Backbone bond lengths (Angstrom), bond angles and torsions (degrees), N, CA, C in turn:
res aa  C-N    CA-C-N  psi(-1)  N-CA   C-N-CA  omega(-1)  CA-C   N-CA-C  phi
1 M - - - 1.439 - - 1.525 108.67 -
2 Q 1.304 117.31 132.09 1.452 121.92 -178.63 1.526 109.49 -83.55
3 K 1.327 116.81 135.28 1.448 120.66 177.65 1.519 109.23 -77.30
4 I 1.304 115.64 141.00 1.455 121.32 175.82 1.524 106.49 -108.02
5 Y 1.308 116.50 123.29 1.446 121.65 -178.84 1.518 108.73 -108.53
6 S 1.300 115.73 146.66 1.461 119.78 173.77 1.515 108.02 -124.71
7 D 1.312 115.81 157.39 1.459 119.09 178.16 1.518 110.26 -60.67
8 E 1.344 117.42 -36.41 1.455 120.74 -179.26 1.522 110.67 -64.42
9 T 1.319 117.26 -44.02 1.459 121.16 177.58 1.520 109.43 -60.87
10 F 1.303 116.08 -42.59 1.454 122.28 -179.00 1.525 110.81 -59.52
11 R 1.323 116.62 -47.97 1.459 119.97 -177.72 1.519 111.44 -70.58
12 S 1.330 117.71 -39.32 1.450 119.88 -175.01 1.518 112.39 -75.23
13 R 1.313 118.45 -33.94 1.458 121.53 -177.87 1.510 113.50 -93.55
14 K 1.308 117.86 -7.92 1.462 120.61 -175.19 1.525 108.65 53.37
15 F 1.320 115.50 53.73 1.462 125.28 -178.28 1.517 110.41 -40.07
16 S 1.285 118.15 155.90 1.458 124.89 -172.17 1.523 114.78 -58.31
17 C 1.263 117.68 4.64 1.460 120.14 178.48 1.522 109.99 -83.76
18 G 1.294 116.36 22.27 1.453 119.80 178.60 1.509 111.86 88.95
19 G 1.333 117.76 11.64 1.450 120.47 178.56 1.507 112.64 65.52
20 I 1.320 117.50 40.93 1.455 121.07 -178.05 1.527 108.62 -64.74
21 P 1.332 118.48 116.53 1.460 119.80 -178.30 1.522 112.24 -81.46
22 F 1.296 115.90 165.61 1.460 121.92 177.64 1.514 108.30 -65.23
23 V 1.319 117.70 136.16 1.453 121.05 -168.87 1.529 114.78 -96.68
24 L 1.288 118.34 -28.00 1.456 119.53 -172.41 1.523 111.33 -92.86
25 F 1.312 115.20 142.07 1.448 121.70 176.27 1.512 108.21 -121.83
26 R 1.309 116.02 147.91 1.457 120.64 -178.58 1.527 108.73 -100.52
27 R 1.316 115.46 125.25 1.456 120.24 174.60 1.516 108.80 -74.55
28 Q 1.310 116.08 169.09 1.462 119.55 -179.75 1.526 111.89 -63.08
29 N 1.336 117.47 -28.93 1.462 119.40 179.68 1.526 112.24 -83.63
30 G 1.343 117.38 1.73 1.463 120.74 176.12 1.511 114.86 95.91
31 D 1.341 118.93 -9.81 1.462 121.15 178.93 1.520 110.06 -71.36
32 M 1.322 115.83 147.26 1.464 121.30 176.82 1.518 108.26 -95.88
33 I 1.334 116.01 136.11 1.459 120.89 177.25 1.521 108.38 -128.06
34 E 1.321 116.39 154.09 1.460 120.79 177.46 1.517 109.22 -86.85
35 K 1.326 115.18 141.40 1.458 121.25 176.25 1.525 108.13 -77.18
36 E 1.312 116.24 136.47 1.468 120.87 174.61 1.522 107.63 -75.19
37 L 1.319 117.23 121.90 1.460 121.29 -177.13 1.518 111.17 -90.51
38 S 1.319 115.54 145.05 1.461 120.92 176.38 1.527 108.39 -76.00
39 P 1.328 117.91 162.08 1.472 119.93 177.01 1.532 112.28 -58.04
40 Q 1.341 117.01 -33.48 1.462 120.22 178.16 1.526 111.16 -67.02
41 E 1.336 117.14 -40.05 1.467 120.73 178.33 1.525 110.87 -66.40
42 V 1.326 116.85 -39.90 1.466 120.83 177.92 1.528 109.53 -62.84
43 A 1.330 116.85 -44.86 1.466 120.41 179.20 1.527 110.81 -63.01
44 K 1.318 117.15 -39.41 1.465 121.58 179.17 1.536 110.42 -64.94
45 N 1.331 116.60 -43.01 1.471 120.27 177.83 1.524 111.16 -63.16
46 R 1.323 116.48 -44.45 1.468 119.80 179.00 1.519 110.82 -60.24
47 H 1.336 115.71 -41.94 1.460 120.07 179.92 1.533 110.21 -63.73
48 T 1.321 116.86 -43.46 1.466 121.34 -178.76 1.525 111.58 -64.44
49 L 1.321 116.81 -40.69 1.470 121.35 -174.11 1.525 113.05 -98.32
50 R 1.328 117.81 14.14 1.463 120.59 -172.72 1.522 114.09 -62.52
51 F 1.325 118.39 -23.62 1.457 120.15 -177.78 1.530 113.20 -96.95
52 V 1.327 117.54 -6.86 1.468 119.52 -179.14 1.525 110.35 -61.24
53 K 1.325 117.24 -40.68 1.473 120.08 179.39 1.530 110.98 -62.58
54 A 1.331 117.16 -38.72 1.473 120.23 177.85 1.532 110.04 -64.74
55 W 1.331 117.07 -39.33 1.468 120.19 177.07 1.528 110.72 -65.94
56 M 1.339 115.83 -39.77 1.465 119.36 178.23 1.524 110.11 -61.25
57 K 1.313 117.09 -44.41 1.470 121.24 179.77 1.528 110.53 -62.91
58 L 1.334 116.07 -43.72 1.466 120.75 179.54 1.528 111.81 -60.21
59 K 1.323 116.18 -39.53 1.471 121.08 -177.19 1.524 113.15 -92.23
60 G 1.341 117.21 1.43 1.464 120.90 176.28 1.521 114.38 77.35
61 Y 1.334 117.00 31.08 1.461 121.09 179.91 1.511 110.86 -105.48
62 T 1.315 116.03 135.23 1.456 122.44 170.23 1.524 106.79 -97.99
63 Q 1.325 116.92 171.22 1.466 119.53 176.05 1.527 110.19 -59.93
64 R 1.318 115.80 -39.58 1.461 119.88 -179.54 1.530 111.09 -63.84
65 K 1.333 116.14 -45.82 1.469 120.33 -178.99 1.531 110.98 -65.18
66 L 1.329 116.78 -39.78 1.461 120.35 177.44 1.524 110.47 -65.97
67 A 1.323 116.85 -42.09 1.468 120.95 178.18 1.528 110.90 -60.32
68 E 1.326 116.51 -42.47 1.473 119.83 178.59 1.523 110.70 -63.94
69 A 1.332 117.24 -41.54 1.462 120.98 179.63 1.529 111.27 -64.72
70 L 1.330 116.44 -32.93 1.461 121.43 179.40 1.521 112.45 -86.47
71 D 1.332 117.18 -6.58 1.456 123.38 -175.35 1.529 110.45 58.48
72 M 1.335 113.98 47.47 1.459 122.03 179.88 1.522 108.86 -130.49
73 S 1.324 115.37 174.35 1.458 119.01 176.58 1.522 109.45 -84.54
74 E 1.326 115.11 152.24 1.461 120.20 178.41 1.532 112.17 -62.00
75 P 1.355 119.22 -40.16 1.467 118.71 177.43 1.536 113.04 -61.18
76 S 1.330 117.83 -32.62 1.469 120.50 178.08 1.519 110.67 -64.73
77 V 1.321 116.45 -44.06 1.462 120.75 178.49 1.523 109.61 -65.44
78 S 1.311 117.16 -39.81 1.461 121.21 178.24 1.524 110.61 -61.00
79 K 1.334 117.25 -41.80 1.466 120.59 178.78 1.524 110.89 -63.27
80 W 1.326 117.84 -38.57 1.468 121.07 175.51 1.516 110.49 -58.96
81 L 1.343 114.10 -54.46 1.462 119.77 -173.53 1.522 112.73 -65.31
82 N 1.327 117.03 -25.14 1.457 120.96 177.96 1.523 112.45 -93.26
83 G 1.338 116.82 2.05 1.457 121.53 175.88 1.507 115.52 79.19
84 K 1.321 117.60 6.84 1.459 120.30 -175.79 1.524 113.28 -80.30
85 V 1.330 116.09 -18.64 1.464 122.01 179.15 1.519 107.70 -135.97
86 N 1.323 115.60 139.54 1.460 120.67 177.06 1.521 110.34 -78.52
87 M 1.316 115.49 156.29 1.460 120.04 172.63 1.521 108.45 -120.15
88 T 1.315 115.79 152.27 1.458 120.39 177.85 1.520 108.97 -81.93
89 L 1.310 115.81 167.17 1.457 120.00 179.10 1.518 110.82 -62.82
90 S 1.327 117.47 -39.66 1.464 118.78 -179.48 1.522 110.56 -62.44
91 Q 1.318 117.55 -36.20 1.460 120.32 176.90 1.523 110.53 -68.65
92 F 1.320 116.78 -41.04 1.465 121.26 178.58 1.529 110.58 -62.62
93 V 1.323 116.23 -44.01 1.470 121.06 178.10 1.523 110.02 -63.49
94 R 1.317 117.61 -39.98 1.474 121.44 179.02 1.534 110.55 -63.53
95 V 1.329 117.66 -40.34 1.470 120.82 176.65 1.526 109.56 -61.50
96 A 1.330 116.95 -42.57 1.468 120.76 178.52 1.525 110.51 -61.50
97 E 1.331 117.31 -42.24 1.468 120.55 178.52 1.520 111.04 -62.26
98 I 1.310 116.61 -43.93 1.467 120.74 -179.31 1.531 110.16 -63.23
99 L 1.332 116.15 -39.73 1.464 120.42 -179.51 1.531 112.14 -84.41
100 E 1.327 115.87 7.43 1.473 123.25 175.76 1.524 112.25 56.11
101 T 1.338 115.56 49.91 1.454 121.65 176.59 1.517 108.32 -146.93
102 T 1.322 117.30 -173.36 1.455 121.60 178.40 1.524 109.81 -100.54
103 P 1.328 117.34 157.25 1.468 118.79 176.89 1.531 111.89 -57.93
104 E 1.319 116.85 -38.35 1.459 120.16 179.50 1.528 111.37 -62.05
105 S 1.317 116.72 -37.29 1.465 120.71 -178.75 1.522 112.11 -66.89
106 L 1.332 117.00 -29.35 1.465 119.90 179.64 1.527 112.26 -65.76
107 L 1.319 116.71 -14.51 1.459 120.63 179.74 1.519 112.50 -85.03
108 F 1.340 116.14 -3.12 1.461 121.51 -178.25 1.518 110.07 -125.78
109 D 1.312 115.32 155.23 1.453 121.19 174.76 1.530 107.88 -64.06
110 P 1.331 118.01 134.82 1.467 119.47 -178.97 1.527 113.26 -58.15
111 S 1.332 116.89 -26.90 1.458 119.12 178.80 1.528 111.62 -74.10
112 E 1.331 116.69 -13.70 1.461 121.59 178.65 1.525 110.97 -113.25
113 L 1.314 116.33 35.40 1.462 121.09 -175.78 1.518 112.01 -59.51
114 D 1.334 117.03 -34.11 1.459 119.19 179.00 1.529 111.22 -63.76
115 M 1.331 117.90 -28.50 1.467 121.09 177.14 1.524 109.82 -66.59
116 S 1.309 117.62 -38.92 1.464 121.75 176.56 1.522 109.92 -58.95
117 Q 1.319 116.22 -44.98 1.460 120.85 179.97 1.534 110.38 -64.95
118 R 1.309 117.28 -38.75 1.470 120.54 178.73 1.523 111.18 -62.60
119 Y 1.337 116.79 -44.73 1.461 120.33 178.84 1.528 110.72 -62.70
120 K 1.310 116.55 -39.78 1.460 120.55 179.17 1.527 110.43 -63.90
121 E 1.334 117.07 -44.64 1.463 120.90 178.36 1.524 111.17 -63.40
122 A 1.334 117.12 -40.75 1.466 120.84 178.98 1.526 110.83 -64.15
123 A 1.326 116.83 -40.61 1.465 120.47 178.82 1.526 111.06 -64.65
124 E 1.337 116.71 -41.47 1.464 120.23 177.92 1.522 110.78 -64.01
125 L 1.327 116.99 -41.96 1.457 121.11 178.16 1.523 110.81 -63.70
126 A 1.324 116.45 -46.94 1.459 120.83 -178.74 1.525 111.59 -60.07
127 S 1.320 117.44 -39.30 1.468 120.11 -178.29 1.527 112.42 -70.60
128 S 1.333 117.19 -18.61 1.461 119.93 -178.54 1.524 113.18 -92.37
129 L 1.334 117.96 -6.43 1.464 121.97 -177.38 1.524 111.71 -91.40
130 D 1.337 116.07 146.90 1.463 118.38 172.04 1.531 107.75 -77.00
131 A 1.319 116.99 171.83 1.470 121.64 -172.70 1.528 112.24 -58.81
132 G 1.326 117.85 -43.71 1.467 120.55 -179.24 1.517 112.28 -65.20
133 A 1.328 116.14 -44.58 1.466 120.30 179.46 1.522 110.57 -66.06
134 F 1.339 117.22 -36.66 1.462 120.79 179.10 1.533 110.00 -63.80
135 D 1.334 116.63 -45.48 1.468 120.09 178.86 1.528 111.37 -61.41
136 A 1.333 116.68 -40.84 1.467 120.82 178.52 1.527 110.40 -63.97
137 W 1.322 116.57 -39.76 1.464 122.52 179.51 1.533 109.98 -63.21
138 I 1.328 116.25 -45.52 1.471 121.16 179.35 1.527 110.15 -62.83
139 N 1.336 116.71 -45.20 1.466 120.17 179.87 1.525 111.79 -63.49
140 A 1.333 116.97 -39.02 1.470 120.43 177.03 1.536 110.18 -63.49
141 G 1.324 116.22 -41.66 1.463 120.18 178.31 1.519 112.05 -63.17
142 K 1.328 116.67 -41.38 1.472 120.91 178.04 1.526 111.07 -64.27
143 A 1.349 115.22 -40.46 1.460 119.02 179.07 1.526 110.84 -65.11
144 M 1.337 117.87 -40.36 1.473 120.53 178.94 1.511 111.33 -67.60
145 R 1.316 117.67 -34.30 1.463 121.05 179.85 1.525 110.39 -66.99
146 G 1.333 116.91 -32.18 1.460 121.43 179.77 1.509 113.86 -71.62
147 K 1.328 117.83 -17.17 1.478 120.68 -176.88 1.486 111.31 -83.81
């Protein structure tokens, strides 16, 4: 079953993309303006999107080609990739679709794609366990890590 994401879910849950908040604010006259990001927010965005460029290279996309596919300007895409502007979840999902992958996969280096799948499987397993079984699972994992 395919997950359906909404921008509202993304903002309210601080989805695993580093909790990227919605960037545009509406002035009283209706114009949209960009929020000035702090250096910490820029660093957080860069960290979250650090593998998107590797995915673009793997799939043969330049910033210009990605911008055209998104029907956006190249400087806008550049600002995303450099962390200077936030993107919404719908935009992030659209980038994943264009790069023929999942949003979750964009959070990992393409060369470590199997790690993305492992984390997804672990999350599914964890969500299916009751509290006692989950604690036992965590303790077993900690014990194995110590060996």
